[in-house]
C-alpha positions in Angstrom: -37.3 49.2 168.6 -34.6 49.9 166.0 -35.5 49.6 162.0 -33.1 46.7 161.5 -34.4 45.2 164.8 -37.9 45.4 163.3 -37.1 43.4 159.7 -35.0 40.7 161.3 -37.9 39.9 164.4 -40.7 40.1 161.5 -43.1 37.1 161.0 -45.7 35.6 158.9 -48.2 33.7 160.6 -50.2 31.4 158.6 -52.0 29.8 161.9 -54.2 31.5 164.0 -56.8 31.3 166.9 -60.4 30.9 166.8 -61.0 33.1 169.1 -62.2 36.1 167.8 -60.4 39.8 168.3 -61.8 42.9 169.8 -63.4 45.5 167.7 -60.4 47.8 169.3 -57.8 45.5 168.3 -59.3 45.2 165.0 -59.5 49.1 165.3 -55.9 49.2 166.3 -54.6 47.1 163.2 -56.7 49.1 160.3 -55.3 52.4 161.9 -51.7 50.9 161.7 -52.5 49.5 158.0 -52.7 53.1 157.0 -49.1 54.3 158.2 -48.2 51.1 155.9 -45.7 52.3 152.8 -47.4 52.0 149.0 -46.2 52.0 145.7 -45.2 55.6 145.0 -47.0 56.6 148.0 -50.5 55.8 146.0 -52.2 54.4 149.1 -54.3 52.4 147.3 -56.2 50.7 150.2 -59.6 50.1 150.9 -60.5 47.9 153.8 -63.6 46.2 154.6 -63.7 44.4 158.1 -66.4 41.1 158.0 -67.1 39.0 161.3 -69.6 35.8 161.7 -71.9 35.1 158.9 -70.6 37.4 156.3 -66.9 36.3 157.1 -68.0 32.6 156.8 -69.5 33.2 153.3 -67.0 35.1 151.9 -64.4 32.1 152.9 -66.8 29.8 151.3 -66.7 31.7 148.0 -62.8 32.2 147.9 -62.2 28.5 149.2 -64.3 27.6 146.2 -62.6 30.1 143.9 -59.3 28.9 144.7 -60.9 25.2 144.3 -61.4 25.9 140.5 -58.3 27.6 140.2 -59.7 30.5 139.2 -57.3 33.4 137.4 -56.5 36.1 140.1 -57.9 39.4 139.3 -56.5 42.2 142.0 -58.7 44.8 143.2 -55.6 47.0 142.7 -53.6 47.1 139.0 -50.1 48.0 139.2 -50.3 51.1 137.6 -48.1 51.2 134.1 -47.5 55.2 134.2 -47.8 57.7 137.3 -50.3 60.3 136.8 -51.3 63.0 139.2 -50.5 63.2 142.8 -48.0 60.1 142.3 -46.4 61.6 139.3 -46.0 65.0 141.4 -44.4 63.0 144.2 -42.1 61.5 142.1 -40.9 64.5 140.7 -40.0 66.0 143.7 -38.6 63.1 145.3 -36.4 62.8 142.7 -35.3 66.5 142.9 -34.9 66.0 146.6 -32.6 63.0 146.0 -30.3 64.3 143.5 -29.7 67.5 145.9 -31.6 69.9 143.6 -34.8 70.2 145.5 -33.1 72.2 148.4 
């Protein structure tokens, strides 16, 4: 599939079937998510997959927080400055884009 076609075909699903997906399908989804782009290639993700009672407990907690209009507190805060590996990657990417990194 061509990149432009993938962009045009992309959809946001907001309704889901009630049947659970298999462990194998979930594993493929998690593996694919690891290939997604991230802010300056920081790749900050951590994933937890829940099902059954634990998922229902978390859903209840999140619902109550939403009902109470609780302030958002993201797990991953957008960095204000690049450091370490991210800073080095930005430097080399800049050199390559400017034609000086060859």
